[in-house]
N, C-alpha and C positions, 0 to 999 in steps of 0.2 A: 545233915538236918539245916545244920550252918547256909551249906551251898546251897541245897534246895530253898530254903527261905530266900536268899541274893537272888539265886534267879525270879524266883517270882518276884521279888521287888522288881528289878533287874527291867520285867516284862510286861509292870503295871498291873498285877494282880493284886495287886492288894488293895483294896476298895479304901476311901477317903470315911471316916464317920459322917453321916447326917447329919446336918444341924439342925436343931428345933428352932421355929420360930414364934415369936414371941405372942401373945393374943393380942395386943398392943399390936403388931405389927399388923395381923391379919387384919383387926377391925380397919388400920388405915389403909391396906390393900385392897376392902372390902369395898371401902367407900371412893379411891379411885376408881377400879373396877364400873361401880354405879356411875360416878358422874361423866364415867369414858361412855358409857354406852348409852347414858342421857344424852350427850354429845351429840354421836354418830343418829340416833333417834331423828333429834331436832334438825340436823343437816340432811340428813333422807327428808323427810317432809319439807323442808323450804327447797329443794330439788324438783321435787312431784309438784309442789307449786309453781314453779318457776319454769315449767318441763318446756312451756312452749316458746318461752320467751330465750331461754337456751339453745330450743334449737335452732330459731334465727339467728344466736351470737355464732351458735358452730358451724350454719352454712354462710355466714358472713365471710369466718374467717376462714371459710377451708376455699370462697370464691378468691380472697384475699392470698392465698397463698398460691393459690392456680394461676393469676397473674403475675407473682413473681417475679419469676423469668423474664418475664418480658420487661418490669420495673427493673429491672438490674441490668439486664443489656444496653436500654436507655443511660441508666447510669454509669456504667462502663465508659460510653462515647461522651461524656463531658458534661451531663445534663441532670441538676440538681432533683434528687428525688421526688421534692413536690411537684417540678414543675413535668418530671415522667409520670406521675401517677394521673395528673391532670390528664396530659396525654394520653393516654390507654385509656381511662375512661370514656374521655370524649371522641376516641376513636369508637370503640366499645356500643356507646349509647348510639353514635353515628350510624352503623354497621345495621343496627336491631331497625332505628327508625326508619332509614331505607330500607330493607328485609320487611320489615310489617306494612313499609306504603305500596309497596309492588306486590304482596302477596296478601295481606289482611282482604282488598276489597272481593280479588278473585276467589280467594279461597271462601268466602263470604256466600257471596252468590253460588259456587260450583257445591257450597256444603246444601244451601238450600234448595236448589236442584236437583240433589243426589234426595234428600228428602222427600219433595214433592214429587217425584217420579220413581219413588222407590215401590209403590203398587205394582207401575208396567216392569220394572226390575221381575220382579216374583214372578209375574203371569209368563214375560221373556221365558224365565227360566224353567217354567212349568212345561212350557211348549216343547222347548230343547229336550228337558230330560222326563221320560216318561214312568222312573224308577223313581223319583221324587216323586211326582202326582199320585203314583201309585202307593205310596209311601203316605200320601196325604189321603186318601180316600180310605186308607188302611185306620188311618187312627184316628179321623175328622179333624184334620188338623188345617184345612184349608179355611173354611171361615173362623176359625182363630186369626189365624197369619193373617188372611185378610182384612179383618175387626180390626185387628193392633198396629195394622200396615195405614190405616185410613184414620185412627184415634192418634195418632204418631206427631204428626203435623200439629194438629191443634194440643195435644198437650205438650207440646215444646212452645207452644205460642202461651199458654195459658201461665206456661212457666216464669216466663222470660224475666217478671220480677224478681225471682228469687235467685237467676243464673247471674242478672246484674248487681243481686246486694251481694254474691259472693263474688264475682268480679271485682267491684270495690272493694272487699276485702282483701281481694288476693293482691290488688293492686297497691293498697297501703301496706302489705306485709311485704311487698316487691320492693318500697319503696326505702322500708325501712332496712330489710338487708343490703340494698346499696349503699345506702348512708356507710353501714356500718360498715362493711369491706372498703369502700374509701379510707374510712378513719385506720382501717386495721394495714391497707396495702402502705399509709404515710406513716403509721409506725412500726411497718413489722419488725425493724430494729433493732428499736426501744424495748419493742417485746419479747423479743428475742435475749436479749441481755440480760432483761430482769430476769427472765425464766430461768439465764443459765445461774443468776445469781441467787438464786437460791436451795442450788446446790452446794455443797462443801467444797473448797477452792482447791481439792486436789482432783476432785472429779468433774471440776467445768469443762478441761478441755476434751473433755469422751461427750460430755451433754450438749456443749456446741457443737462437734462435730456432730450425733446425733440429731439435732435439729436444722442443721444445715440439709443432712441426708433426705430427711423427712419431707423437708420443703421443696427440691428438687424433684424427688421422685413422685409427692402431689402436683406440681405444675406441670411437669414432662409426661406426664399419667392425662391430666386434665386437656392440658393443650393439644396431643397427640389423639384427642379422642373426641375433639371437636372439629378437627382437621379429617378423619375416619370417616365421621359420619358427614359431614359436607359432604364429599367426593358419595359417597353412598348415596345421597340424596338427587346431588345433581348427576349422577349415572341413574339411578331410576327414574327422574323425572324422563331424561332425554329418551330410555328406550321405550315409555310410556307415551310419551310424543311421540315416536317414529309408528308405533303400534295401532295408534287411533284410541288408545285407552282413554275413556272419557275422564274426568277429574283428574288429571295429572299431577297437578302443581298441590291439591292436598294431600293428596299419596304420596307425593313426592316428601312434602313435607313432614307426613310421618314416619317415613321412611326412616327421616335424618334422627327426627324426635329417638325412635325406639330404637336403632343403632349406638344409640348410646348406653341404652341398659346391656348391660355384661352378658357373656353367653346366649342368651335366649332375645337376645332386642333382634337383633338384624330376621331370625326367622319370624319372630310375631308380627312386622313391618313387610316381611313379603307375602306371609299369608294373607293380608289384607288385600293387597294389589293383585293377588294371583285370586281372590275372591269376588273382588267387583270386574276386574276382568274378565273372568268366566259368566256373570250376571249379566255383565254389557255389551259385550263383544262375542266373535265366535271362536268355538273352541280352537281349530285348526287357522289361521297360525298362530293369531293374537295371545291365547291366553298358554299355549304350550309353549313358542318361543318367550313370553315372558316366565315364565317356570326355568325353564332353562338356563336363559339369561342370570336368576337370584342363584340359581344352584353353581353356575362358573363365577358368578362375582365374588359369592363369598369366599371360595375357595381362593378366587384372587386376592380378596381384603385379608383372609388371616394367613397363606402364605408370601403375599408380596408387598402388601401395600402399610399395613400395621407392622413388621417389621423395620419396615424403613425410618414409618413416620415414628414409632414408640422406642426404635434405639435402646432394647433393654428396658423398659420404664420400669416395667411390671414384668419381674423374674421369679412369679411363682409355677408351681405345678398344678394342674388343672383344679385339681382337688380342691388345693387353697383357696383359690378362686372361687369356684362354687361357695365354700364354706364361708369366705367373707361375704361376698357378693348374699347367700342368705341371711345373713348375722347383719349385714349393715339394712338391707331392705324390713327386716321381723321388727326393727328399731325407726326408719325415717323412711321410710317405702323405696322409691326409686333412686332419691338424693342420699337416701344409705348407704345404698346399695355400688350406685357411683363415689361416694367416699371411701366405703370400706376397702376398696381393694388396693387404693396407692399407699393408703395408711397401714394395711397387712405386709406389704412388700417392702416400705420403710421399716418395720419395723423388724422384718426379717435380715434387712441390710447392715440395721444397727446388732441386733443380736446376734447374728453367725457370728463376728469378730470377738465379741465377747465369750460367749462358747469354744470359740478355738485357742482364744487365751489361756481359758481356764485350763480346756485339756491339755495345752503346754506346758501352766505351769505345775499342773500335778503330777506331769511326766518327770519333772525336776527332783532329784532325791540328793540332800545335801551328802557327800562323803561321811563312808563310818567313822563313827565319834567325833566329826572334825567339824572344827569352827567355824571353818571358812567356807563358801560360796564359791561357786563357779564362776569364772571372771569373763565367760558369754553374755550371763544375764544381766539385760538394763537394771539400769541404776537405781529406779524405782520399783523395778521388779525384785531387786537384791534387798533392798530394805524393806519390802513387805515381808520378804521369806524367812530377813533377819530376826524381825519382831516376832513372827512364828516359832520361828526358833526358842528365842529367850523365852516366851510364854510357855512354850513346853515345856522347857528345862524348869522354869518357874512352879508350874504345877507337878511334875514328878518330882521336887526337894520339897513340896508342900505333903506332900502324899507320904515322901520317907521319913518327916518329922513325926 
């Protein structure tokens, strides 16, 4: 009997008697829980009320992190950070201004021409496609389409005031985001140190490494994505110019912008170009050659351009990329989809080594009844395992008493 009780005690089968909590302590716990719940509720209300400003701050921080690799490259070449930030911002603004000066007048003119000539393009499409004409006659769609095509230019002119107001609001928002991004770029090292100091001292090296990895991933992904989109827009403009597709410049800009959207952006831009080419040019060879070009170019971009530009900046499975893009798009639209993918890649890079270290620590077992730990364990890990063993022995001793 004594031997059985001793064996049960060594196996930890003797359970400790639960301690009764006094009513006074229960009241204190209830008050603490109520205050915590009220605090969380007030914080949620504050976040909801400031959601617009928080989105702008998040976008500005994302832009600053995206441009930080270029700033650090200049700092590594003996340029002060303030001067490097000013140089990067000046170059970006000059590039945007030059691009706008070269493309916006032509873009507006060709877009207006496309809207004015839209009824003629519809009629041309009906003449070339008997099946479309039969479908319109069957469902009586021709009068409705013709009426909509005739009203579209006048409707757009009447909506000019609303469009102008929205454009002014978008311009103010853009200026606010740019100013915030400049401040974030200038103070990014200080912000990183402040974030690291929020954690206990023993965790600061790991947090510092995690923030560095996230900044590197986001910056590499965004710069690479912009380069790939620029290449796609230039290639589309050249092929449409050669094939004689009208409105090549606005269509090429649309290809470059949609190519920024993960997974489906290139397909959307190609579909728009093919539809315009089908409605305005001959089916052979213009439209067919354009379809073949986009099919070949997407494979060339996926298997040749993207691996060399990105250089494993985003090493995620396709399902993870899709889920991250969908979650980001549901929260912040296209910008959220762009932000979610590099953030998910950074989280994977940070969490992966942590999980591997946890699994490796779980495989380490102390020797039978020993008080010493294996010598090949790192000092920090040895101290942590030693504390865990002492706590386990203390709990076992308490239960025996």
